[in-house]
N, CA, C and O atoms as a MOPAC input file, in Angstrom:
PM7 MOZYME 1SCF
protein

 N    -36.21600 1    97.91200 1   -72.06800 1
 C    -36.26700 1    96.58400 1   -73.04700 1
 C    -34.53600 1    95.72900 1   -72.32400 1
 O    -33.63400 1    96.36300 1   -71.77600 1
 N    -34.54900 1    94.35100 1   -72.55100 1
 C    -33.88700 1    93.28200 1   -72.07800 1
 C    -33.72400 1    92.53300 1   -73.26800 1
 O    -34.42600 1    92.36200 1   -74.26500 1
 N    -32.21000 1    91.98600 1   -72.76600 1
 C    -31.87600 1    90.94900 1   -73.58100 1
 C    -32.02800 1    89.58200 1   -72.86100 1
 O    -31.80500 1    89.58300 1   -71.65000 1
 N    -32.35700 1    88.49800 1   -73.41700 1
 C    -32.55600 1    87.03600 1   -72.31000 1
 C    -31.48500 1    86.17300 1   -73.49600 1
 O    -31.41900 1    86.07800 1   -74.72200 1
 N    -30.80100 1    85.68900 1   -72.40900 1
 C    -29.42800 1    84.78500 1   -73.07400 1
 C    -30.03500 1    83.49400 1   -72.30100 1
 O    -30.49000 1    83.38100 1   -71.16300 1
 N    -29.89700 1    82.73700 1   -73.16400 1
 C    -30.25400 1    81.02700 1   -73.16100 1
 C    -28.22100 1    80.46100 1   -73.02700 1
 O    -27.22800 1    80.88600 1   -73.61700 1
 N    -28.38500 1    79.49000 1   -72.09000 1
 C    -27.08300 1    78.98500 1   -71.98700 1
 C    -26.49700 1    78.55900 1   -73.57000 1
 O    -27.26100 1    78.64300 1   -74.53100 1
 N    -24.70700 1    77.97800 1   -73.77900 1
 C    -24.72900 1    77.65200 1   -74.79900 1
 C    -25.27400 1    76.46200 1   -74.73500 1
 O    -26.42600 1    76.21600 1   -75.09000 1
 N    -24.93500 1    76.11800 1   -74.54100 1
 C    -25.09900 1    74.28900 1   -74.31200 1
 C    -27.03800 1    73.70300 1   -74.61800 1
 O    -27.26900 1    72.50500 1   -74.77600 1
 N    -27.96400 1    74.54400 1   -74.64300 1
 C    -28.81900 1    74.26200 1   -75.09300 1
 C    -29.06900 1    74.02900 1   -76.29200 1
 O    -29.75700 1    73.03600 1   -76.53000 1
 N    -28.65600 1    74.75500 1   -77.26100 1
 C    -28.62000 1    74.69500 1   -78.61600 1
 C    -28.21400 1    73.16500 1   -79.20100 1
 O    -27.07300 1    72.75000 1   -79.00100 1
 N    -29.07900 1    72.44300 1   -79.84400 1
 C    -28.89300 1    71.28300 1   -80.12500 1
 C    -29.56700 1    69.98200 1   -79.08300 1
 O    -29.67900 1    68.79500 1   -79.39000 1
 N    -29.90300 1    70.55500 1   -77.95900 1
 C    -30.63200 1    69.74400 1   -76.88400 1
 C    -31.61100 1    70.54900 1   -76.03600 1
 O    -31.78600 1    70.74400 1   -74.83400 1
 N    -32.29000 1    71.01200 1   -77.42300 1
 C    -33.69000 1    71.49100 1   -76.55200 1
 C    -34.61700 1    69.91700 1   -76.25600 1
 O    -35.02700 1    69.41300 1   -75.21000 1
 N    -34.65700 1    69.69300 1   -76.98000 1
 C    -35.77300 1    68.31800 1   -77.05400 1
 C    -35.35500 1    67.50400 1   -75.79900 1
 O    -36.31600 1    67.00800 1   -75.21100 1
 N    -34.19900 1    67.27000 1   -75.28800 1
 C    -33.90700 1    66.52800 1   -74.10500 1
 C    -34.01800 1    67.63100 1   -72.91400 1
 O    -34.26200 1    67.16800 1   -71.80000 1
 N    -33.87100 1    69.00300 1   -73.02500 1
 C    -34.15500 1    70.03500 1   -71.95800 1
 C    -35.56800 1    69.93000 1   -71.80400 1
 O    -35.86400 1    69.59600 1   -70.65700 1
 N    -36.74100 1    70.13200 1   -72.71400 1
 C    -38.32000 1    70.03000 1   -72.61600 1
 C    -38.37800 1    68.89700 1   -71.54500 1
 O    -38.96100 1    68.98900 1   -70.46500 1
 N    -37.57300 1    67.63800 1   -72.07700 1
 C    -38.29000 1    66.44100 1   -71.76400 1
 C    -37.84300 1    66.57300 1   -70.25600 1
 O    -38.77700 1    66.57200 1   -69.45500 1
 N    -36.16300 1    66.72300 1   -69.56900 1
 C    -35.86000 1    67.13400 1   -68.58000 1
 C    -36.78000 1    67.74700 1   -67.66200 1
 O    -36.96100 1    67.22200 1   -66.56300 1
 N    -37.44600 1    68.91400 1   -68.02600 1
 C    -38.38300 1    69.67400 1   -66.97700 1
 C    -37.63300 1    70.80200 1   -66.31100 1
 O    -38.06300 1    71.35900 1   -65.30100 1
 N    -36.26900 1    71.18800 1   -67.02600 1
 C    -35.30100 1    71.80000 1   -66.44000 1
 C    -34.53800 1    72.47500 1   -66.43400 1
 O    -33.55900 1    71.76100 1   -66.64900 1
 N    -33.98900 1    74.06100 1   -66.27400 1
 C    -32.63400 1    74.31000 1   -67.21300 1
 C    -32.38300 1    75.45200 1   -66.29100 1
 O    -33.09900 1    76.29500 1   -65.75200 1
 N    -30.78100 1    75.10800 1   -66.30300 1
 C    -30.40900 1    76.59600 1   -65.36900 1
 C    -29.56900 1    77.53700 1   -66.82300 1
 O    -29.51300 1    77.29000 1   -68.02800 1
 N    -29.08800 1    78.51900 1   -66.08100 1
 C    -27.86900 1    79.21800 1   -66.76500 1
 C    -28.86000 1    79.90500 1   -67.70900 1
 O    -28.21700 1    80.26600 1   -68.69400 1
 N    -30.26300 1    80.26900 1   -67.84300 1
 C    -31.09800 1    81.46100 1   -68.33100 1
 C    -30.62300 1    82.95900 1   -67.96400 1
 O    -30.78900 1    83.01600 1   -66.74600 1
 N    -30.32100 1    83.69500 1   -68.22400 1
 C    -30.25100 1    84.96900 1   -67.78200 1
 C    -31.01500 1    86.32900 1   -68.73000 1
 O    -31.38400 1    86.29200 1   -69.90300 1
 N    -31.08900 1    87.54900 1   -67.69700 1
 C    -31.96200 1    88.63500 1   -68.34900 1
 C    -30.70000 1    89.54400 1   -67.69600 1
 O    -30.16300 1    89.52600 1   -66.58800 1
 N    -30.49600 1    90.29600 1   -68.83600 1
 C    -30.26300 1    91.21600 1   -68.68400 1
 C    -30.67000 1    92.74600 1   -69.32300 1
 O    -30.57000 1    93.15200 1   -70.48100 1
 N    -31.22500 1    93.50600 1   -67.95600 1
 C    -31.46700 1    94.93700 1   -68.30700 1
 C    -31.19700 1    95.98800 1   -67.69000 1
 O    -31.41900 1    96.16600 1   -66.49200 1
 N    -30.48400 1    97.11000 1   -68.76800 1
 C    -29.47400 1    98.47400 1   -67.90700 1
 C    -28.49100 1    97.66600 1   -67.14100 1
 O    -27.74200 1    96.76400 1   -67.51400 1
 N    -28.69000 1    98.25300 1   -65.89000 1
 C    -27.35100 1    97.39200 1   -65.18700 1
 C    -27.47400 1    96.64600 1   -64.30700 1
 O    -26.78300 1    96.59000 1   -63.29000 1
 N    -28.66800 1    95.76900 1   -64.69800 1
 C    -29.23300 1    94.44100 1   -63.89300 1
 C    -29.07800 1    93.64100 1   -64.98400 1
 O    -29.15100 1    93.91800 1   -66.18100 1
 N    -28.64500 1    91.64800 1   -63.89900 1
 C    -28.88200 1    90.90800 1   -64.29700 1
 C    -29.63000 1    90.03700 1   -63.85500 1
 O    -30.03300 1    90.48200 1   -62.78000 1
 N    -30.16500 1    88.83300 1   -64.06900 1
 C    -30.87200 1    87.97000 1   -63.61300 1
 C    -30.00700 1    86.48800 1   -63.95700 1
 O    -29.24800 1    86.44400 1   -64.92500 1
 N    -30.19600 1    85.40400 1   -63.13900 1
 C    -30.06000 1    84.21800 1   -63.39200 1
 C    -30.80900 1    83.83000 1   -62.92400 1
 O    -30.88600 1    83.92900 1   -61.69900 1
 N    -31.88100 1    83.09800 1   -63.76300 1
 C    -33.17100 1    82.07300 1   -63.94900 1
 C    -33.38300 1    80.49500 1   -63.80400 1
 O    -33.32700 1    79.88900 1   -64.87300 1
 N    -33.54000 1    79.98200 1   -63.03500 1
 C    -33.49800 1    78.97000 1   -63.07200 1
 C    -35.26200 1    78.12000 1   -63.37900 1
 O    -36.22800 1    78.15400 1   -62.61700 1
 N    -35.19500 1    77.68100 1   -64.24300 1
 C    -36.60100 1    77.25900 1   -64.81500 1
 C    -36.93200 1    75.78800 1   -64.63600 1
 O    -36.24400 1    74.81400 1   -64.94000 1
 N    -38.00600 1    75.83300 1   -64.13600 1
 C    -38.88300 1    73.95800 1   -64.34200 1
 C    -39.85200 1    74.54500 1   -64.86300 1
 O    -40.08200 1    75.74500 1   -65.01900 1
 N    -40.62100 1    73.30500 1   -65.22500 1
 C    -41.76200 1    73.09900 1   -65.75500 1
 C    -42.69400 1    72.46000 1   -64.29200 1
 O    -41.99500 1    72.30700 1   -63.29100 1
 N    -44.08200 1    72.12700 1   -64.16400 1
 C    -44.58500 1    72.25300 1   -63.22400 1
 C    -44.17300 1    70.47300 1   -62.55500 1
 O    -43.86400 1    70.14600 1   -61.40900 1
 N    -44.32900 1    69.64300 1   -63.76200 1
 C    -44.06100 1    68.16000 1   -62.96100 1
 C    -42.44700 1    68.05000 1   -62.50700 1
 O    -42.12500 1    67.39700 1   -61.51400 1
 N    -41.65600 1    68.62200 1   -63.17900 1
 C    -39.93400 1    68.52700 1   -62.45100 1
 C    -39.90000 1    69.39200 1   -61.23900 1
 O    -39.17100 1    69.11900 1   -60.28500 1
 N    -40.72700 1    70.49100 1   -61.26700 1
 C    -40.71300 1    70.87200 1   -60.23600 1
 C    -41.61800 1    70.25800 1   -59.10000 1
 O    -41.32000 1    70.69300 1   -57.98700 1
 N    -42.63800 1    69.36400 1   -59.11900 1
 C    -43.80300 1    68.47500 1   -57.97000 1
 C    -42.12500 1    67.78500 1   -57.45700 1
 O    -41.58600 1    67.76900 1   -56.35000 1
 N    -41.65700 1    67.26300 1   -58.82000 1
 C    -40.65200 1    66.37000 1   -58.35100 1
 C    -39.41600 1    66.48400 1   -57.45400 1
 O    -38.92400 1    65.70500 1   -56.63800 1
 N    -39.10000 1    67.62700 1   -57.84300 1
 C    -37.50500 1    68.26300 1   -56.96900 1
 C    -37.89300 1    68.58200 1   -55.75000 1
 O    -37.25200 1    68.18400 1   -54.77700 1
 N    -39.17800 1    69.47100 1   -55.60100 1
 C    -40.05300 1    69.49900 1   -54.39600 1
 C    -40.24000 1    68.38100 1   -53.15000 1
 O    -40.01700 1    68.53400 1   -51.94900 1
 N    -40.68600 1    67.31200 1   -53.80900 1
 C    -40.93200 1    65.95800 1   -52.93500 1
 C    -39.59200 1    65.46500 1   -52.39300 1
 O    -39.29700 1    65.31900 1   -51.20700 1
 N    -38.85600 1    65.24100 1   -53.42800 1
 C    -37.32300 1    64.69700 1   -52.96900 1
 C    -36.66600 1    65.82700 1   -51.96400 1
 O    -36.72200 1    65.51600 1   -50.77500 1
 N    -36.26300 1    66.65900 1   -52.16600 1
 C    -36.02400 1    67.53800 1   -51.13200 1
 C    -36.80900 1    67.69100 1   -49.98200 1
 O    -36.14700 1    68.17600 1   -49.06400 1
 N    -38.14300 1    67.42500 1   -49.64800 1
 C    -38.61300 1    67.54900 1   -48.54500 1
 C    -38.49600 1    65.89400 1   -47.80800 1
 O    -38.73300 1    65.56600 1   -46.64500 1
 N    -38.21100 1    65.36500 1   -48.53900 1
 C    -37.66000 1    63.92100 1   -47.45900 1
 C    -36.48800 1    63.61500 1   -47.58300 1
 O    -36.05700 1    62.52800 1   -47.20000 1
 N    -35.74800 1    64.54400 1   -48.15200 1
 C    -34.00900 1    64.30700 1   -47.88000 1
 C    -33.37500 1    65.69500 1   -46.84200 1
 O    -33.22500 1    65.57400 1   -45.62600 1
 N    -33.10300 1    66.81100 1   -47.51500 1
 C    -33.16600 1    68.00300 1   -46.50000 1
 C    -34.29500 1    68.91900 1   -45.57000 1
 O    -34.06800 1    69.64200 1   -44.60000 1
 N    -35.71800 1    68.57200 1   -46.31100 1
 C    -37.05000 1    69.04700 1   -45.10000 1
 C    -36.87600 1    70.10700 1   -45.41100 1
 O    -36.72700 1    70.89100 1   -44.47400 1
 N    -36.80700 1    70.65200 1   -46.74900 1
 C    -36.98500 1    71.97000 1   -47.09500 1
 C    -36.70700 1    72.12400 1   -48.54300 1
 O    -35.92200 1    71.40100 1   -49.15800 1
 N    -37.59600 1    73.39700 1   -49.21700 1
 C    -36.86600 1    73.78500 1   -50.62900 1
 C    -36.60800 1    75.05800 1   -50.84900 1
 O    -37.09300 1    75.79300 1   -49.98900 1
 N    -35.98700 1    75.61600 1   -51.73300 1
 C    -35.85600 1    77.25100 1   -51.76100 1
 C    -34.96800 1    77.09400 1   -53.46000 1
 O    -34.20600 1    76.26400 1   -53.95600 1
 N    -35.50300 1    78.20800 1   -53.84600 1
 C    -34.45700 1    78.76500 1   -55.05900 1
 C    -34.95400 1    79.93500 1   -55.45500 1
 O    -36.14500 1    80.22300 1   -55.57400 1
 N    -33.39800 1    81.05800 1   -55.79300 1
 C    -34.10400 1    82.43000 1   -55.99200 1
 C    -34.38200 1    82.10200 1   -57.31100 1
 O    -33.94300 1    81.13400 1   -57.93200 1
 N    -35.21500 1    83.05400 1   -57.74200 1
 C    -35.54000 1    83.45400 1   -59.06600 1
 C    -35.99300 1    81.94400 1   -59.84800 1
 O    -35.34700 1    81.39400 1   -60.74000 1
 N    -36.79000 1    81.64700 1   -59.47200 1
 C    -37.90800 1    80.33600 1   -59.90200 1
 C    -38.68900 1    80.68600 1   -60.44100 1
 O    -39.54600 1    81.42200 1   -59.95300 1
 N    -38.68200 1    80.15300 1   -62.06500 1
 C    -39.78300 1    80.61100 1   -62.44400 1
 C    -40.20400 1    79.31300 1   -63.18800 1
 O    -39.36400 1    78.68200 1   -63.82900 1
 N    -41.89100 1    78.78800 1   -63.08400 1
 C    -42.22900 1    77.85800 1   -63.63200 1
 C    -43.17400 1    78.24600 1   -64.86200 1
 O    -43.96200 1    79.18600 1   -64.96700 1
 N    -42.90900 1    77.42200 1   -65.58700 1
 C    -43.27500 1    77.34200 1   -67.07600 1
 C    -44.30400 1    76.10700 1   -67.64400 1
 O    -44.39000 1    75.13000 1   -66.90100 1
 N    -44.96000 1    76.08500 1   -68.69800 1
 C    -45.50600 1    74.77100 1   -68.89900 1
 C    -44.65100 1    73.99200 1   -69.57600 1
 O    -44.98200 1    72.81900 1   -69.40200 1
 N    -43.90300 1    74.06700 1   -70.12200 1
 C    -43.19900 1    73.50200 1   -70.83000 1
 C    -41.47100 1    74.17400 1   -71.14800 1
 O    -41.23500 1    75.14600 1   -71.86600 1
 N    -40.44500 1    73.35100 1   -70.40200 1
 C    -39.61700 1    74.27500 1   -70.79200 1
 C    -38.78600 1    73.96400 1   -72.27700 1
 O    -38.19900 1    72.94600 1   -72.64200 1
 N    -39.01100 1    75.39400 1   -73.02500 1
 C    -38.41400 1    75.67500 1   -74.02200 1
 C    -38.55300 1    77.20300 1   -74.71100 1
 O    -39.38700 1    78.09000 1   -74.52900 1
 N    -37.38900 1    77.12400 1   -75.56900 1
 C    -37.40200 1    78.82000 1   -75.57200 1
 C    -38.64800 1    79.65800 1   -75.07500 1
 O    -38.95400 1    80.31000 1   -74.07700 1
 N    -39.25300 1    79.27700 1   -76.38500 1
 C    -41.16400 1    79.83000 1   -76.20200 1
 C    -41.52800 1    80.14900 1   -75.18200 1
 O    -41.84100 1    81.30600 1   -74.90200 1
 N    -41.57400 1    78.93700 1   -74.20900 1
 C    -42.65100 1    79.55500 1   -73.17500 1
 C    -41.63300 1    80.22500 1   -72.17500 1
 O    -42.12100 1    80.72500 1   -71.16100 1
 N    -40.62000 1    80.26900 1   -72.30800 1
 C    -39.07800 1    80.75100 1   -71.32000 1
 C    -39.56200 1    82.53900 1   -71.82100 1
 O    -39.64300 1    83.44900 1   -70.99600 1
 N    -39.78800 1    82.67900 1   -73.08300 1
 C    -39.18300 1    83.75000 1   -73.93400 1
 C    -40.79200 1    84.78000 1   -73.43900 1
 O    -40.87200 1    85.95900 1   -73.09200 1
 N    -41.82400 1    83.78100 1   -73.59500 1
 C    -43.07300 1    84.33200 1   -73.05500 1
 C    -42.68600 1    84.99000 1   -71.74300 1
 O    -42.45800 1    86.18700 1   -71.56900 1
 N    -42.64800 1    83.99300 1   -70.83400 1
 C    -42.50500 1    84.22900 1   -69.20100 1
 C    -41.64200 1    85.62800 1   -68.79400 1
 O    -42.14100 1    86.44900 1   -68.02400 1
 N    -40.36300 1    85.81100 1   -69.35600 1
 C    -39.57600 1    86.79700 1   -69.23200 1
 C    -40.15600 1    88.01000 1   -69.69000 1
 O    -40.33200 1    89.03100 1   -69.02500 1
 N    -40.46800 1    87.79300 1   -71.00300 1
 C    -41.62400 1    88.94600 1   -71.60000 1
 C    -42.47400 1    89.42300 1   -70.46600 1
 O    -42.17300 1    90.45400 1   -69.86400 1
 N    -43.64900 1    88.62900 1   -70.11400 1
 C    -44.39000 1    89.13700 1   -69.11500 1
 C    -43.88300 1    89.70200 1   -67.78000 1
 O    -44.32000 1    90.67800 1   -67.16900 1
 N    -42.75600 1    88.79100 1   -67.41900 1
 C    -42.33100 1    89.51800 1   -65.93700 1
 C    -41.35000 1    91.11900 1   -66.41700 1
 O    -41.05700 1    91.94400 1   -65.55100 1
 N    -40.89300 1    91.33900 1   -68.16300 1
 C    -40.36700 1    92.58400 1   -67.77700 1
 C    -41.45400 1    93.39400 1   -68.04900 1
 O    -41.01800 1    94.47500 1   -68.44500 1
 N    -42.87100 1    93.38400 1   -68.02000 1
 C    -44.11500 1    94.41000 1   -68.25200 1
 C    -43.82900 1    94.57700 1   -66.23700 1
 O    -43.41100 1    95.70600 1   -65.97700 1
 N    -43.92200 1    94.07100 1   -65.52300 1
 C    -43.72600 1    94.07300 1   -64.16400 1
 C    -42.07600 1    94.98300 1   -63.50300 1
 O    -41.68400 1    95.31200 1   -62.38300 1
 N    -41.44600 1    95.11600 1   -65.09200 1
 C    -39.49000 1    95.40600 1   -64.90800 1
 C    -38.63200 1    94.95700 1   -63.32400 1
 O    -37.92000 1    95.47700 1   -62.46500 1
 N    -39.61000 1    92.95000 1   -63.84000 1
 C    -38.87700 1    91.87300 1   -63.05300 1
 C    -38.82100 1    91.42300 1   -61.68800 1
 O    -38.40100 1    90.44400 1   -61.07100 1
 N    -39.51600 1    92.71700 1   -61.40700 1
 C    -39.79200 1    93.16500 1   -59.28400 1
 C    -40.03600 1    91.78200 1   -58.71600 1
 O    -41.14100 1    91.24400 1   -58.77900 1
 N    -39.15200 1    91.31800 1   -58.25400 1
 C    -39.71600 1    89.95300 1   -57.47100 1
 C    -38.77900 1    88.99700 1   -57.75000 1
 O    -38.91900 1    87.88600 1   -57.23900 1
 N    -37.54400 1    89.29800 1   -58.70000 1
 C    -36.52700 1    88.85000 1   -59.06800 1
 C    -35.14400 1    89.47800 1   -58.10400 1
 O    -35.09600 1    90.64400 1   -57.71200 1
 N    -34.21000 1    88.57500 1   -57.86900 1
 C    -32.75100 1    88.97200 1   -57.02200 1
 C    -31.69600 1    89.25900 1   -58.11200 1
 O    -30.86400 1    88.40700 1   -58.42200 1
 N    -31.74800 1    90.42400 1   -58.66000 1
 C    -30.36500 1    90.56500 1   -59.43500 1
 C    -28.78600 1    89.53200 1   -58.72400 1
 O    -28.44700 1    89.11800 1   -57.61500 1
 N    -28.30700 1    89.50100 1   -59.90700 1
 C    -26.84100 1    88.57500 1   -59.33200 1
 C    -25.81000 1    89.97400 1   -59.99900 1
 O    -26.20800 1    90.87200 1   -60.74100 1
 N    -24.68400 1    89.81500 1   -59.55700 1
 C    -23.65600 1    90.79800 1   -59.47100 1
 C    -23.16500 1    90.65100 1   -61.18200 1
 O    -22.84100 1    89.58100 1   -61.69900 1
 N    -23.19100 1    91.63900 1   -61.70600 1
 C    -22.15600 1    91.46500 1   -62.92000 1
 C    -20.95300 1    91.41600 1   -62.97800 1
 O    -20.25200 1    91.71100 1   -62.01000 1
 N    -20.41200 1    90.98400 1   -64.27300 1
 C    -19.05700 1    90.83500 1   -63.58600 1
 C    -18.49600 1    91.15300 1   -65.07400 1
 O    -17.28400 1    91.19600 1   -65.28100 1

């Protein structure tokens, strides 16, 4: 069992967030582990990678999740899929 937590600021801004194609502050808590997720849609990820490649020359992001649309539904579906693999591949955050 896990708990999926969306950032408080998302309420009322779902349409804007979907249009941006980017969301930070999504958190998954399972037992004694927590994972901070960065969510992108494919179009925004391509743009972000291209910008970073012309700037600093690389792109790196821990716990990056790519979904078709940055919506609660698509994020929830992706997290549900990852839960079946016990969130392997994700880096746990420090619980505070």
